[in-house]
N, C-alpha and C positions, 0 to 999 in steps of 0.2 A: 776322357772325352768316350764313346761311342767305341766298341770293339771293332769297328771296319775298317776306321781309318787309323786303330794305336795309339788315338793320340791323348797324351796324360796332361798336355798346361791345358786350363780347365781357363785362366786368363792372360790378358800381355801387359806392362806397366811400358807405359808412352812413355818418352822423354819431353818433359816440354824445355824451354828455353832457359827459362833462371828461376831461382830462390827468391830473385831479392821480388818479398811484398814488392813495393817500392813500383820497381820493373812489372810485372806483374799484376799490379791495379792496371797502372798506364794499357801494355800492352792489353788487357782487356778493355778498355773502355774503348782502345783504340778497332781491334777487331768482332766486338759486336758490334764497329759503327761502320767499318767496310762491310759487317750482316746485311747489316739493315737496307744502307744505299745499294746491293746486291738485287737483294728482295726486293724494294720497294719499284729503283728502276726496274729491270727485268718484268716485275709483270704491269709494270704500266706502260711496255714500251710491247706488251705481248694483246695487251689490253686495247691499246692504241691503236692496233695495225690489226684488232677482228673490228672494232667501230666508225674504221676507215677507212669507206670505199678505194681513195685515189692511192693505198698503198696494198691494194686488192695487185697487189706484183707479186714472179715472183721473187723478188731480190727481197723485199719485206716478211716474203715466206717463208724464206730463207732465216733472218733472220728474229723470226718465231721461233723458231726451232734452239740455231745458237740461244737464245733467253734458257729457253726450258731447260736443255745443256746447262746454265751455268748458276739459274736454280738448282739443278738438283746435284752440281758438286759445293755450294756453299754451303745448302743443307747435307749433305752428306761426313762436311771434315767441319764447319765452323760451328756450332752446338757441343759438341766433345770436344770441344779445341776449348771456346767458355767456356764446358763445365770446368776442363781441368786449371786455367786461370781462378777459377771465384772461386770453387769448392775444394781446390787442388787433390780431384778427385782422378790419378792420374794411371788406371786401372780400365783395361774392356776387353771384358770378354769374347771369347774363340771367339761365337758368333754373329757378337759383335765387332767382330774386328775382321770379317769372311761378307758383313751386310759391307761395312766401313769400303774396305775393297773392291768389291761387288762394283757398287754406284758413283768412287772413284776411278777405276778402270774404265768404264762405260761412258761417262762423262766424255776424259782425258783424250779417250779414242774418237769418237761419237763428235768430237767437235774437227776435230784433226781433221776428217773422212767430209766434215761442213765448211773448215774454210778451203775445200778443195771444192768441193760443186760454190760455193759463190767464188769465186778466184776464177770456175769460164761461169758462171754468170758474169763477172762482168767481164768476162773477155768478151762475149759474142758480143754485149752492151753497144763495148767501144768499137769492135774490131769486125762486127759485123750489124750492125745496127738496123740495117731496112733490112736484114733475115730475123730480128732477134724476136717476133712477137713466132714466125715462125720457128724457130729451135729452141726458147724454151717457151717450151707451150707446156699445159696446164699435166697434161700428164706425164713427161722428161720429168720436169721438176717434184710429181709427186713419186714418183721415181726412184729418184736421185734419197729424195727423204728417207724415205720406208730402207732403202740398201741401206745409208747410212745410221739407221738407228739396228736395222735384222744382222746387220752383216760386224754392229760392234757391240748387242746381245750376245752376239755368239763369239765375240773373241770375249769380251768378257765370261763368259757362261766357260768356257773352257780352262781357261786363268784361275778361274776360284772352283774350279772343279777337280781343278788338277792340288791342288795347293788342300782341299780335304782329304785327299791322295796320300801326305806325308805325314810324316807320328814329329807330333812339337813335344821334346820329353824334358821339356829345359836345357840354357836358361829362358828367362822370356820378357828378357828387354829389349825394347825394340826403339832401334835409332835414333827414331824422330816422331814427332805430334801425331805421326796417324800410320792407318795398314797401309802397306800398300806389300805389293810381290814380292821388291828388290829386296827388304826388309823384312819381312816372311821367312823366304829363305837362309838368308842369314842366320837363322834360327831350330831352321831344319835338325833334325837327327836321319834323317830319311835321304836315300838319294834324288839328287836334283839335276839332275839331267835333264826328261826332257820336260820337267818348267824350262832351264835352259834355253834349249829351244826351242819352246813356244815363244819365250820372254824378245830370244832375238831375229827369228820371223814375224814377229807384231811386229819388230824398233823395223823391223826394214820395211814394209808395209804401211803401215801408219805412216812409220817418220820417214821414213830417206824418198818412195817412192812420192806419198802425196805432199811429197816440200818440195821433191825437182816437179809436180806436175803444176805445183803452184807457181812458184817457179818459173814454169814452160808458160805462165798465161798469162803472167806479169811481163815477160821478155815478148812478147807480141803487144803485151799493152802499151809497152813502153813506146814499142817502134813505131806504134800505131799514131802514137800520140806525137813524137818528132816528126811524125811529117805530118802535121797538120803543119800551116804557113802561119797562121794566127794567134799572136798571142791568146786571146780569148777562149778559139776555142778549144788551142791549149790544155787552159782553166778550166773550160768546162769538162773537158773529159777528162783532165785526174781529181775536177772532185767526185767525180762520181763512184770512184776506185778509191779514195787514200780516206775516207776508213775503214774499209777493210785490208787495204794494206795497213794499217797501222795496230788492227789487231795483228795479222798476222805474225808481225812482227816483234808485238810483245811475246804472244804464245810461243812463238815457235822458240823464239832467243833462252828463255824460260825451261821448254824442255827440255830446248840441247846441251844445255845449262848442268838439269839436274839430271839427264840419261843417257849424256853418252860422255862429258868429262871423265877420269878416271875419278874412284873415291879415295880420298886423304881422311885424316882427321881433323884439318882444316873445312875439307870444301863437303865434310857432312855438313860441318855447323850454315857453313855457307849454304846448301840444299835445305834446309827449312828455312830458309829465308825466301831464298827459288819455290819454295812450293808452296809459300805465301802469297808470293803474286802470279802463282794462277788458280789458287784453289783460291782467294778473297779480292785481290786489287782485277785481276781483272773481268770478273764475272760484275765486283763496284764497280769499270773504268770502262765497259761495254757500250750500257745504255749510254752513259756521259757524252763516248764519242760519239755514237750513231744519232745521239739526238741532237746537243753540238753542233757538231759540223755539217746537218741536213741540212736543206733547206724545209724535203717536202717530210720530214717529221714536222718538227716546230709553227709548219703551217700546221699540219695535222693538228700538234698541240694547243696552238693558241686555237681551234673551231671548236676544241671539244672545254674546252677552259679559256671564256673569253674576259670572264671577269678576274678572273687570275693575271690579266695581261695589261 
């Protein structure tokens, strides 16, 4: 590559799931199906919320941002994975690898921040219902969304910029089906101390801090629900946050397994499966979770497409 960063490697080899043609064929169909569900489902969510005045509330405003992030994530990972499975092109250029790394890191980090903001929104809705309109004002919602995107862009720019300063002189075989910071650091011929420090800082902020903030929100939510005397009241209160809680549980459980558990030969293979969960399965399930478990979304969908119901 250029003399500035002394990169010798011009492309990387991604490690797929299997060399068996039948297995690759089945995986191709599976990932194509997940890709289409994620694209169609999240695009439908965005369109539905935009055209339905009844859904112009803070919760659905954040849901639009979540759908955009899911689309970015799937478009970043799945097209290359499908190319590898269908036409068996397992190489990715240095520039494309950095591009994938940038948008993948952006989507993952932003989703963690966004889930925290959505958790706060649900906390206010259940624990401070009379003040909900005052606290969750549109200026605050806009500020939260801008902060989520700005912090995430700065974070991924720092990580990507530091990667470009490393020297890759071989080997160039990435032990994964995608480009991510930890996998690339293993291939660097240069010292990665600064990269490691920034990864730890990012993990603490995006992972640990936001996890405990979300946990605190749901701690107050659970305590508030338990104080409700009627069973119907408890069900109504829980229904307002159940979809978000399910998404949070799925997302954090996969990321904790992928990034915080010790690395071993077996866990490297399991890590690929976990990566599929947060890059393909989760973006495909999120629209279904929020649609099937949400009466407002289903009602708006019926109004937009009455003939199909």
